[in-house]
N, C-alpha and C positions, 0 to 999 in steps of 0.2 A: 815435425811430429812423427813419432814412430808408427808404423803400420803393424797390424796383427802378425803379418808374415815375418816381421823383424824380431818378434818375441819368441823365446824358446818355448817348446811344448810344455816343459816342466813349470815354467813361470805361469803359463796360461792355466794349468791345472791347479796350481796353488791359488791363483786369483779366483777361480771358480769355487774352490773350497771356502775361501774367505766369504764370498757372497752367499754361499749356501748356509754358512754359519751366522748370517746376519751381520756381516762386516759392513764397513763404511768406506766411502770414497770421498776425500776432501771434506770429512766431517759430516757428510750427509748419509742418512740411511739409504740402503740400496735394496729396492724391491725388484726381483727378476722372475721371469717365467722359466720353465724347464728348458726351453730352447735357448734362452739367454745364459742359463747356467752352463749348458754344454751345447754349443752350436752344432756339434756333430750328431746330436740326437735327432731321430726322426720317429715321432710318435705314430703308432699304428692306428690310433682312433678307437681302439678297444682297451679300456682302462685295465682290465684284468690281464690282458696280454702284456701291456707295457709294464705293469707292476711285476710280472713274473720274470721279465728280462732286464730289469734295471732302468725303467722309465722309457724304454723304446729301443729301436734299432740304432746302430751307429754307422756313420759313413765308413765305407771300406769293407763292410760286412757282406758276406754271402749267406743268405737265409734260404733254406730249402724246406718246402712244405709238401708232404706226401701223404697219400691215403689210398684206400681201396677204391675201386671203381664206384662212382656215384656218391662218394663220401662228401663231395662238395669243395674240393681244393680250389677249383677255378672260381667258385662263388666267393669263397673266403678271401682269395687273393684279390679279386675285383673289389670286394668291400674295403679291404685295407687300402687299395689304390684310391678309392673314393673318399675315405675317411681320414687318411693320413694328414698330418699337419704341414706337410711339405708337398710341393708339386710332384706328381707322379707321371711316369711313362708306362703304359700298359701295352706290352707286345704279346699278341695272341696268335697262335697257329690254328685256332679253332673257329674263328668267326671274323666277319667283316666289322669295321668300326661302327657302322650304323647299328648292327645287332648288339654290339657290346654296350653302346649308349642306351639302347632300349632296355637291356637287362638292368643296367645301373639305375635308370629312371624308375622302372617298375619296382625294383627291390627297395629303393629309397622311399617310394610313395606307398609301399605295401599294396600294390595293385598287381593282379595276375598278369603275367607277360602275354598270355593269349588274349585277354580282354583289351590290353593296350594295343596290340597289333591289329585286332579286329575293330577297334574303335568303339567297343561296347562297354562303356564305363558309366557309372552313376555320376550325379552332380557332385557328390561328396568325393568320389574318387578323382574326378576331374580337378577339383580344388586341390587335393593332395598332390596330384601330378604337377600342377602349376607351381605349387610351393616347392616341391622337390626339384623341379627344373631350375627355379631361381637359385636354390642353394647349390646345385651342381654347376651352375654356369661359371662360377668363379673358382671352383675347386675340382671340377671333373678332370680326370687324367687325360693326357694325350694318348690316343689309342691308334695303334698301327697293327696291320696284319703281317705276320711273318710268313713269307712265301718261299722259304729256303734261305740258304746263305749262311746258316750256322751262326756262331758267335760274332763273326765280322759284320753280319747284318744287324745284330744288336748294337754293336759299337757305332755303326753308321747312324742308326736311329737315335742313339744318345747324342751324337755330335750335332744332329739337327735340332735337338731340344736341350741345349746346354744349361737351362735353368732348373732342370729336374733334380731332385735329391733321392728319389725312389724309382727303381726300374723293376717292373714286374714282368717276368718272362713265363708265359703259360703256353706250352709246357717244355720241359727238358727234351722230351722225345720229338717235339716239333723242330728242334735244331739239328736233327739227324739228317745228314746228307750222304754219308758213307754207309751203305747197307752191308758192305762186305765184312766189317768187324764192328758191329754196333756197340758192344761193350767198351771197346777201346775209344771209339769216337765219342760216346757219351761221357766217359770218364774224363777225356781231354776237354770236353765242353765245360764240365763242372770246374775244372782247374782254370780254364780260360775266363770263365765268368768271375771267379774269385779275383783273378788278376785285374780284370776290367773294373771291378768294384774298388780295388785299391788305387788303380791308376787314375780313375775319374772321381774318386772320393764320393761315391754314391752307395746307397744300399741296393743290392740286387736280391729280389725275392723271386725264387724259382720254384715252380710247381713240378712235381714228378710223380710217376706211377711207382708201384711197388712190385716189380717183377718177381721178387723172391718171396713174396708173402705166401705162407702156407695156410690156405683157407680151411684146412681140416684140423688145425690145432685148436685146442680148447679156448685159448685166449688169443683173439685175432687183433688185439691192439697192435698198431705198427711198432716195429723194432728197427733199430738202425741198420741191421743186416738185411732187412726187407728191401732196401733200395737197390741192392745188387751192385752191378757195374764195378766189381772189384773193390768195393769199399770206398770209392772216390768221394761220395757224399760225406761219409763220416770223417774222412781225412781232410777235405778242403773247406767244408762249410763251417761257418762260425756258429750258426744256430740251425738246428734241425727240428722241425715240428712234425708230429704224426697226428693226422686227423682221424678220429674214431667216432662212429655213430652206431650205437648198439642196435638201433632199430633196423639196420641193414641186414641183421642176422637173426634177431629175436623180436618178432613183431607183436608178441602177446605179453610183454613184460611191463607194459605201461611206461615205456621210456621214449615215447614219441618226442622227437626234437632234441633229446638229451645228447650233447656232444662233448667229447673230451679232446682238447688240444694238448697233446703230450709234448713236453720239451725233452727230446731224445738226446740232444747235445746242446750244451751252452758253454762256449769256450771261456766266457768270463763270469760264469755263475753256476748255480745249482740247477739240476734237472727238476722236473715236477710236471704238473699239468694245470690246465685252465678249463673251467666249465663254461661252455657256450650253449646257446640254444639255436636250433635250426628250424625255421618256419618254412616247410616245404611248399606252402601255398604261394609264397613269393620268392623262394630261393634265397632267403634272407637269414644271415647269421646275426645273433644279438648276444651281447655280453650280459650274463645273468645278474651281475652286480651293478650294471649301469642303470642309472635312474632314467 
């Protein structure tokens, strides 16, 4: 019996197209999920995001998510790690694993992080926490703290968790070991992460700051050039997202929670944007079209 590795990529694509069109195998109707149609897809767990990028991320892709300070890039990246339909590895340079799991639990249960840490929760909140804990038990990402080591440290963490399909690196700046030429070092890190995604056939989701963002310009929505580092993000990433929350700049416009996730680069499709909602009480992003 032939294995998938013995079949040419073109043959697999044609077979997927047949199934998507309601084809049959051995005279039987074939019903498949998105993951079965394309096993290289990794759904983000946010329907609007997946719809905007062709049903999800694809193995081998480098995805970069950037935004202004306090826009919530880390929170959105963690939400994707928790909601993705494939096992995720979350590498953070900003907190210990226990803190990351606390945030994930509080966000999922819609309980304030402070109340959870202090143990001051109502009976209803305690029920929601227990329900969220059960849901996260089987799908929570593996979390590790990056304490230096650059991209090789990411590769070692991935080798220790070979079953993951999504690797979230929070943040690009946390990979910096060489302070003498930071732009060159960060640009090389972006390229190295793209190569790692290809080599290991995983999705790498990288958060990044916007060092070239001009906060005095009229429209402060992120642009591809705002990522700086010599254009490395625009060159090497397959998908680039810019996170924009109007309330960070204009607090009296009745736009509390309104969030735009701009698709600044899409190697395989059009650009555009996705509407999200950010609930600052719980540090939680929600899909406005999600039931």
